[in-house]
C-alpha positions as CSV (number, residue, x, y, z in Angstrom):
1,M,20.4,-15.3,-18.2
2,S,20.1,-11.5,-18.7
3,R,17.0,-9.7,-17.3
4,T,15.3,-6.7,-19.1
5,I,14.8,-3.9,-16.5
6,A,12.2,-0.9,-16.9
7,V,12.6,2.1,-14.6
8,V,9.1,3.3,-14.3
9,I,8.6,7.0,-12.8
10,P,5.0,8.3,-12.1
11,C,5.2,12.0,-11.9
12,Y,3.2,15.2,-11.7
13,N,4.5,18.8,-12.2
14,E,8.2,17.7,-11.9
15,E,10.0,19.8,-14.4
16,A,12.6,20.8,-12.1
17,A,13.6,17.7,-11.2
18,I,12.4,14.9,-13.7
19,G,15.4,15.5,-16.1
20,K,18.0,14.8,-13.2
21,V,16.1,11.6,-12.3
22,I,16.3,10.5,-15.8
23,E,19.8,11.3,-16.3
24,D,21.0,9.5,-12.8
25,F,19.0,6.3,-13.7
26,K,20.5,6.4,-17.2
27,R,23.9,6.6,-15.4
28,E,23.4,4.0,-13.2
29,L,21.4,1.4,-15.2
30,P,22.5,2.3,-19.2
31,E,20.8,-1.3,-20.1
32,A,17.2,-0.1,-18.6
33,M,14.4,1.1,-20.4
34,I,13.1,4.4,-18.7
35,Y,9.3,5.3,-18.7
36,V,8.1,8.5,-17.5
37,Y,4.4,8.4,-16.9
38,D,3.1,12.0,-16.7
39,N,-0.2,12.4,-14.7
40,N,-1.4,15.4,-17.0
41,S,1.0,17.8,-15.7
42,T,0.5,21.5,-16.2
43,D,4.1,22.4,-16.5
44,N,6.9,21.1,-18.8
45,T,7.3,17.7,-17.2
46,F,6.2,15.7,-20.3
47,K,8.7,18.0,-22.8
48,V,11.6,17.8,-20.2
49,A,11.3,14.1,-19.8
50,L,11.4,13.3,-23.7
51,E,14.2,16.1,-24.1
52,H,16.1,13.5,-21.5
53,G,15.5,10.4,-23.7
54,A,13.0,8.9,-21.5
55,I,10.0,7.1,-23.0
56,V,7.2,9.5,-22.0
57,R,3.3,8.6,-21.9
58,R,0.4,10.5,-20.2
59,E,-2.1,9.2,-18.0
60,L,-5.1,11.9,-17.8
61,R,-6.9,10.3,-14.7
62,R,-5.3,12.0,-11.7
63,G,-4.0,10.1,-8.9
64,K,-0.5,8.0,-8.2
65,G,-2.8,4.7,-8.5
66,S,-4.1,5.6,-11.7
67,V,-0.8,6.1,-13.1
68,V,0.8,3.0,-11.5
69,R,-2.1,0.7,-12.8
70,R,-1.4,2.0,-16.3
71,M,2.2,1.6,-16.0
72,F,2.0,-2.0,-14.8
73,R,-0.5,-2.8,-17.5
74,E,1.7,-1.7,-20.5
75,V,5.0,-1.9,-19.5
76,D,6.5,-5.3,-20.0
77,A,9.8,-6.3,-18.4
78,D,11.4,-8.9,-16.0
79,L,12.2,-6.4,-13.3
80,Y,10.5,-3.1,-12.6
81,I,12.1,-0.4,-10.7
82,M,9.6,2.4,-9.4
83,V,10.7,5.6,-8.3
84,D,9.4,9.0,-7.7
85,G,10.2,11.9,-10.1
86,D,11.0,14.4,-7.3
87,D,14.6,13.4,-7.1
88,T,14.4,12.6,-3.4
89,Y,15.6,9.1,-3.8
90,K,19.1,8.5,-4.7
91,A,19.8,6.4,-8.0
92,I,23.1,4.9,-6.7
93,D,21.0,3.0,-4.3
94,V,19.3,1.2,-6.9
95,H,22.3,-1.2,-7.2
96,K,21.7,-2.2,-3.6
97,L,18.1,-3.0,-4.4
98,L,18.9,-5.0,-7.3
99,Q,21.5,-7.1,-5.4
100,T,19.0,-8.0,-2.8
101,Q,16.4,-8.9,-5.1
102,H,18.9,-11.4,-6.8
103,E,20.2,-12.8,-3.8
104,Q,16.9,-13.1,-1.6
105,N,14.9,-14.0,-4.7
106,A,12.5,-11.3,-3.5
107,D,9.1,-10.4,-5.1
108,M,9.1,-7.0,-3.8
109,V,12.3,-5.1,-2.6
110,V,11.3,-1.7,-0.8
111,G,13.6,1.2,-0.4
112,D,13.6,2.1,3.6
113,R,14.0,5.6,4.5
114,H,13.6,5.3,8.0
115,S,16.5,2.9,9.2
116,T,19.0,5.4,8.2
117,G,17.2,8.1,9.7
118,E,17.6,10.6,6.9
119,Y,14.0,10.8,6.1
120,D,13.4,12.2,9.5
121,R,16.2,14.6,9.2
122,Q,15.4,15.7,5.8
123,N,11.7,15.8,5.8
124,S,10.4,19.3,7.1
125,R,6.7,18.2,7.4
126,M,6.6,16.4,10.7
127,F,3.1,14.8,10.1
128,H,4.2,13.0,6.9
129,S,6.7,11.0,9.3
130,F,4.1,10.4,11.9
131,G,1.6,9.3,9.2
132,N,4.3,7.0,7.8
133,K,4.9,5.4,11.3
134,L,1.2,5.1,12.0
135,V,0.3,3.4,8.8
136,T,3.3,1.0,9.4
137,S,2.3,0.1,13.0
138,L,-1.1,-0.6,11.8
139,I,0.3,-2.9,9.1
140,N,2.8,-4.7,11.0
141,S,-0.1,-5.4,13.8
142,L,-2.2,-6.7,11.3
143,Y,0.2,-9.1,9.8
144,R,2.3,-9.8,12.8
145,T,5.6,-8.2,10.6
146,D,8.2,-5.9,11.1
147,L,8.3,-3.7,8.3
148,H,9.9,-0.1,8.7
149,D,8.8,2.0,5.6
150,I,5.2,1.2,4.1
151,M,5.1,4.6,2.1
152,S,8.2,4.2,0.2
153,G,8.2,5.1,-3.4
154,Y,11.1,3.3,-4.4
155,R,10.8,-0.3,-5.1
156,V,11.8,-3.2,-7.3
157,F,9.2,-5.6,-8.3
158,T,9.2,-8.8,-10.2
159,K,7.1,-9.3,-13.2
160,E,5.0,-12.0,-11.4
161,F,3.9,-9.4,-8.8
162,V,3.4,-6.5,-11.1
163,K,1.1,-8.7,-13.4
164,S,-0.8,-10.2,-10.5
165,F,-1.5,-6.8,-8.6
166,P,-5.1,-6.0,-8.8
167,I,-4.9,-2.1,-8.0
168,H,-8.2,-0.7,-6.6
169,N,-7.0,2.8,-5.5
170,D,-6.4,6.0,-7.5
171,G,-4.2,7.8,-5.0
172,F,-1.5,7.8,-2.6
173,E,-2.8,4.8,-1.1
174,I,-1.2,2.8,-3.7
175,E,2.0,1.7,-1.4
176,T,-0.2,1.0,1.2
177,E,-2.2,-1.5,-1.1
178,M,0.9,-3.0,-2.6
179,N,2.4,-4.2,0.7
180,M,-0.9,-5.5,2.0
181,H,-1.5,-7.2,-1.4
182,A,2.3,-8.8,-0.9
183,L,1.6,-9.8,2.7
184,D,-1.7,-11.4,2.1
185,K,-0.9,-13.4,-0.8
186,K,2.7,-14.5,0.6
187,F,5.1,-12.7,-1.6
188,H,8.5,-12.2,-0.5
189,I,9.1,-8.6,0.7
190,V,12.6,-7.5,1.7
191,E,13.5,-3.9,2.6
192,V,16.8,-2.2,2.1
193,P,17.9,0.9,3.7
194,V,18.3,3.7,1.1
195,G,19.0,7.5,1.2
196,Y,16.8,10.3,1.1
197,K,17.2,14.0,0.1
198,E,14.9,16.9,0.6
199,R,13.1,18.0,-2.5
200,M,14.9,20.5,-5.2
201,E,13.9,23.9,-5.3
202,G,10.8,24.3,-7.8
203,S,9.6,20.6,-6.9
204,E,6.7,20.6,-4.1
205,S,4.8,17.5,-2.5
206,K,1.4,16.5,-4.0
207,L,0.7,14.7,-0.9
208,N,-1.9,16.3,1.5
209,T,-1.1,15.3,4.9
210,F,-4.6,15.1,6.3
211,K,-6.7,14.2,3.0
212,D,-4.6,11.7,1.8
213,G,-3.7,10.3,5.6
214,F,-7.4,9.8,5.9
215,L,-7.9,7.9,2.6
216,I,-4.8,5.8,3.3
217,L,-6.4,4.8,6.7
218,K,-9.7,4.2,5.1
219,T,-7.8,1.8,2.4
220,I,-6.3,-0.1,5.4
221,F,-9.9,-0.5,7.0
222,W,-11.3,-1.6,3.7
223,L,-8.7,-4.2,3.0
224,F,-8.5,-5.4,6.6
225,K,-12.0,-6.5,5.7
226,D,-11.3,-8.0,2.3
227,Y,-8.2,-9.8,3.4
228,K,-8.8,-10.9,7.2
229,P,-12.6,-11.2,7.4
230,L,-12.7,-13.5,10.3
231,Q,-10.6,-10.9,12.4
232,F,-12.6,-7.9,10.9
233,F,-16.3,-9.4,11.8
234,S,-15.4,-11.0,15.0
235,L,-14.1,-7.4,16.2
236,V,-17.6,-6.1,15.0
237,A,-19.1,-9.3,16.7
238,A,-17.2,-8.2,19.9
239,L,-18.1,-4.6,19.7
240,F,-22.1,-5.5,19.4
241,F,-21.8,-8.4,22.1
242,S,-20.4,-5.5,24.5
243,L,-23.0,-3.2,23.7
244,S,-25.6,-6.3,24.2
245,L,-24.3,-6.9,27.5
246,A,-24.3,-3.2,28.6
247,A,-28.1,-3.0,27.5
248,G,-29.1,-6.5,29.0
249,V,-27.3,-6.5,32.4
250,P,-29.6,-4.1,34.1
251,V,-32.6,-6.1,32.7
252,V,-31.5,-9.2,34.0
253,M,-30.6,-7.8,37.2
254,E,-34.0,-6.4,37.5
255,Y,-35.4,-9.7,36.5
256,F,-33.6,-11.5,39.1
257,N,-34.7,-9.3,41.8
258,T,-38.2,-8.7,40.8
259,H,-39.0,-11.3,38.7
260,Y,-40.6,-8.5,36.6
261,I,-39.4,-6.7,33.5
262,T,-40.3,-3.0,33.3
263,H,-37.4,-2.0,30.5
264,V,-38.9,-3.9,27.6
265,P,-37.3,-1.5,25.3
266,L,-34.1,-2.0,26.5
267,A,-34.5,-5.8,26.6
268,I,-35.5,-5.9,23.0
269,L,-32.5,-3.7,21.9
270,A,-30.1,-6.1,24.0
271,V,-31.6,-9.0,22.4
272,G,-31.1,-7.2,18.8
273,L,-27.7,-6.1,19.5
274,M,-26.9,-9.8,20.4
275,L,-28.3,-11.1,17.1
276,V,-26.2,-8.7,15.2
277,A,-23.0,-10.1,16.7
278,I,-24.1,-13.8,16.2
279,V,-24.8,-12.7,12.5
280,S,-21.4,-10.9,12.3
281,L,-19.7,-13.7,13.4
282,F,-21.2,-16.1,11.0
283,V,-20.4,-13.5,8.4
284,G,-16.6,-13.6,9.2
285,F,-16.7,-17.5,9.0
286,I,-18.0,-17.5,5.7
287,L,-16.0,-14.8,4.1
288,D,-12.8,-16.5,5.8
289,T,-13.8,-19.4,3.9
290,V,-13.9,-17.9,0.4
291,V,-10.9,-15.7,1.1
292,R,-9.1,-18.9,1.9
293,K,-10.2,-20.5,-1.3
294,H,-9.1,-17.6,-3.4
295,R,-5.7,-17.8,-1.9
296,E,-5.5,-21.3,-2.9
297,I,-6.6,-20.7,-6.3
298,F,-4.0,-17.9,-6.5
299,E,-1.3,-20.2,-5.4
300,L,-2.1,-22.9,-7.5
301,R,-1.9,-20.4,-10.5
302,R,1.6,-19.0,-9.3
303,L,2.8,-22.9,-9.1
304,E,1.2,-23.3,-12.8
305,R,3.1,-20.1,-14.1
306,S,6.5,-21.5,-12.8
307,L,6.1,-24.7,-14.2
C-alpha cells in the first residue's frame, strides 16, 4: 500500500534558504505534500515559500515547539518528514531515512549529523557541538541507550508517534522532548548518518547557545522527574540523607562521649533532614506506581489502535 508523506518545515526568517529547501524536496519526493510553517517571520519567508509551491501557514506564537505542536495537530499523513528550513540538511538523504523506517519499522528515524563528522567540521560555533554532546550524554545515561544526535532537526515519524506526542515546551527543547517521550514510551528509534552543510549566506542560527542550552537542560531535569520519579526522588532522598548524616554524626558522637547533647539545634536539623529524605523516597515510590500505570494504559491504547 502506498503511504502518504508530508514534509513539514518549521522556519523563522529563512527567505534566503527556504526556496531551495522546498525545491530540493519536491525533486526528491515529488509525491509528498510540503508544508512550511512560518513562525511569524519579519522577512519574506512566507512569500518565498508560497512562490515555490509549498502549503504555507503562519504560527504567531514564538518558538519551534509552538510551530511543531501546530504542525503535528493540523497535518495528516502516514509518514512525516521534519526538516529545518535553513538548508543545512541534504534532501537526498531523505531516501535513507525512509528506507530505514520501512525496513526496521521504526517509529522515529533521526538524521545523525555526528557519526559522519560533518557537523563538527561545518559548525563554526563550538559550544553548539559541546551542548549537543552534553545533552546526548545525559539522556544516554538516563535511559542506558547509545544515541548520537539528540538535537537533530532532520527526522521521519510515523503517524502513531506524531498523534500520541504531547508537546509541553515551546522552544528549541522540542527535539530533546521528542527523544525522551519516545524512549519512555518504548517507541522504536533508529539513527541514520546524514550529511550537514554550513548555513548559506543570509541565513542565521536562531539558537542562543547559553539561553536555549539552559532551557534544554531544565527540560531534561523536569522530564527526568516526570518519566523516572523513583530515580529522581531517590537522588533527592540520598542528598538529604547525606546532609542529615553530616549534621547528625557530631551530635551522636558527642552523646556517646559525654551522654549529653549540647548542640540541640543541630540535632533537630539532622532529624528534619532525615524526615525529608524518607518522605522523598516514599513520594518516589508512589509516583513511580502512577507512571507505570500510565505506561500500561498508553501501551493498551497502542494495541487497540493496531487492531
